Structures are given as structure tokens and as C-alpha cells.
C-alpha angles and dihedrals in degrees: 000000000000118000118237115251109253117229118194109207107204114212102187090174140356094275093088095052096086095048100039111021103033098039130072089267095105094045092050090049093054091047087053088058099252125143104228126202123175113217095208126203094165127092089238113112104228091185086077086068091049094254129141109241141176111208116223105226107187113019096173116155124209111283091243098045095087092055093049090045090054091048090050090056092050092048092049091051090050090051091047090055090050092047097048101025085228122130093200089099089070088070090066092064120102116218116259117251124227102165095112130035091244093051092045091054092047092048093048093049091048091052092047092050091047090052094048098041106039094128135082089258091050092047090051089052092051092048090051093049091052090056092046092051094047092050089061095059129102087231091061092052089048088053091050090054092048094050094044087057098043099038095192124190090232141004110219116195114205096208134028097209114069122093088216089071095062100077097046091050092046089051090052090050090051091055094045093249112147117242136203135180135200120227100232108205140028092241100042104097100058088049092063092238097148109124102155131062118209140169093250137024128207115207137183100238150347088273091056090048090054089048092050093051092046098047095039107038092177090069115090126220091244090061095061127084122187106218110147119229129284091222094091097042096092092061089073096056099088093168092079097052120109120235116257089249092055092043092052092045095048094048099035095247127153110254091207093059129084111224134211120200123234107199112201128218130217117270093255095052094044118011090173096053095118089058092050090050089051091050090053091048091051091051091050090051089053091050092049090053086057092056103273120130102216138149137180123238107204116207108182124208102279093234094048107098093159127127093230094113096047098098095047091047091052096044093049102034088128088065110022124068111187116211108191115220112247098243123135132219102221098169141008103270126081088245091062092066098102136185118242127214089246091062092063089058091045093052091049095049091046091054092044094054101040124076100224143338131247120200148128110274098307130155087244083098087077094045089054096044088054083064092043093250132129134246130212120207120211108233109175139078121241120241096242107040122196089218112030098211095046115105138170086231088073091055097053093046090066113119096243091066089064085074090072105111090210138351092251093076088094139023111255120220103202097172139008089252090063097054098089092049091046091051091048089051092046095054096042115033109015100132098107091045091051091049091052092045089052090053088052090049089053090053096051101036132038112250137267089041096197094071101053093115090053091052091050091053090048089054090049090052089051092050094049092049090051094048 
């Protein structure tokens, strides 16, 4: 009797839960005769889903790793500007903080290292130092012990960004265990978010493969697999979607109304989001006065627990119906606000029973096109900004928007006065917009989107047979 190859799925934070714990990924892996173990650094108890897990007890990085990691990001952005002659990469920098002595020291050291190491040679040196520091930690030695005991055929990291993933992957490298990581989001690579280094990389599309090879010249073509992302798979499982009657009853909506969805952003991405929501509500009121029967379903950003929308929701409660995402705050830190399996079903039924989505440049355009529905992007600044130097122009200059095959993939709202006309267009004649959005979807994510998990397992099989 042959033993099943063991795959350790590293969850360094909660970001990977949706793609790899709540999708069909685990079920498919078991059908493919793999022995799956989640190496879990989240507070979520995966045993409740019937999964085998090893809890990570003390994921403490070296005290200097964060500073070196921050310097690495700054250096990579500098090199990207040199490589492309494009200053857009400056927009991916976060401002340095000096409001405590500790933060001031960290910021100053980061800037000094960035100044002295902004070359390929300097970047290589910083990458090497990060590994040296992490190998000295108690966490690293714990990871070695875990992997010596488990002896997996592969360690698969669900997200390339967290510092807490470095030590486990270095431990695997030390023991000769092959490693792979999944690039989590469509906009991650231009932002210089790569923290881990692995033997193999799983990307969404041919476009993302080209980006990966451009931004990280030390990665070889043979190390990259195009798989797509599991995050869109659930949209194609229509059997689990509530009827419109049940949806309206459960969330106290009017069955006789047609709803549009306003999808909120986090406060950093869009500080003026409450005003945009208000503008949409005003436009819907106007349309209703003309004989339409419309409402707005408001889905806030799942990690935004602020009160900033309260006044708008109260003032326009005749129009706006908030449906709170089903995420849970399991601990105190921002990284302990985790998605739940129920939220996937909630997002799907919301899309199914709303006519279109309005937001500021979010990937919800692809969630909606998976249901053959249009998206409208907000493209104007409000008169009284919360932050004076913030602008929508900054958002649409980001590199990932260059992937749009043409500007007709979404409806553009260029002023508050246009909202009512755009909504009317969205709910009546959106076919060409949907066709163009589908073309965009095909650029950013390998098609067909519903078999991404299967492609990932095929890639894992290929890796194991090579090793």
C-alpha cells in the first residue's frame, strides 16, 4: 500500500482562509489522494471544518526583520522606477512614522538602508540578511522540529506577504522540502509585497507571470505555474444560492425593488467613501421619484468596523439597506478579523440578487462579471475631502489598472450628477460593458475560473514528481 503524499498548507495569516479552507481546494486535494495538513497561524479553529491542523504557537520573527523587510520594499520600488522610468511606484509607499522614539529609529534605519542598498547587489544583501536573522529565531527552530516530524512532500504557502511565513519556508528549505507560494491578489506584485522566497510560485494569469519575472529577475520561468485563483470559484456553484424571496426576507429587503450594491472600501483606500455612498443614495431617490423602484444594498469593507457610515445610513434608511459582511473578530489585532465560510455564501447571494455594483476601483468588478452583471467605478473627487491630498486619480494610476483591455469594461461615474444616468444604463443595457469586463477578467485570471483549485493540485503533482 502506497502512502499518500503529505502536503502542508501554511496559513501564515487569515488571508488564505477564503481561498484554501473555505473553497473546494481541500476536497479536491483529498480526491487526488493527498494527505492534507494545515499549518495554522490564525486563531480560526480548522478542526471545526473537519481538517487536520497544526497550530503555530509562537510565530515571533527576529526583532530586526521588519526593518529589513521595509527596506527591501523601498529598494524594490526604487528599482522598479529605474527599470520602468515610471514614478507610479512611489504611490505604493507608506509614509514613515516618527511619533514614538522606537518608530523614529525604525524609520531612520529603514531610510538609511534604502539609501545605501538601492541596487540589485544591495537588494540581494538585504534578502540574505533577512534569512540570516530569521534562522536565529526560536520560531525557526520550532518550524524545523515540526517539519522533521511531519516530513511533507511539499510546503504550500497561501500568501506571499506575511513575515510570519519566512521562518517556516526557510525551515523547509533547510530540510530539502520543496516549497511553493500563491500570489494572493491581482495588484500585489507591482506593490513590492513579496516577503517570502520559494522554489515555486503560483500566479493568476500569464500577465501575472510576466510581472513576477520582471519584478523578481532571480525567479526562473520553470518556477512559475499559472493556476488562476480559487477566490472566484464559488460564483459558479448556483445550487447554494438563496432564492430572491428568501434573501429579501432574511435581510428585510423589499421584494418589489431592484437593488444595486454599493461595495465599500477601507478608510485608507477611500477616506471619502461615506460621501460617495450618500451621492449614490441621492441619485436613487431621484430615480424613484421618476417611477423606478430601486434600493441600495450596502456591503462595507469587511475589516472596516468604523462608525463613519452611521449618519449616511440613518439619513437614507429609506433607500440604503446595510448587509454586514460575516467576518469575525477573533482577537485584538487587525489580522484577527477573519472571513467565515458563511460570508462567501452571503457575497454570492448579494451579487445574484442585485443588478450591478458601484465602487472605487475594486476587484468586485470580476465577482460581478462572473454573474454577468456590470460594475460602475466612481471617478470624481468630492468637494470637501477628508484628506486634502487624496484623489481618485491616484487609485486609477495604479499599475494593475493597465491590464484593462479597454475603458468600456466598467461604467465610469465622473461626477455626482451622472450617477442616476449610469445606474439607469447599468440596469437596462449593460451587455457591451459585461462583454468587455469579461475580456478584462480573462486577462487577469486564467480561464475557466471555476477550476483554479484543480490547476493548483495539478501543479503540486508536477512539482512532487520533479522532486
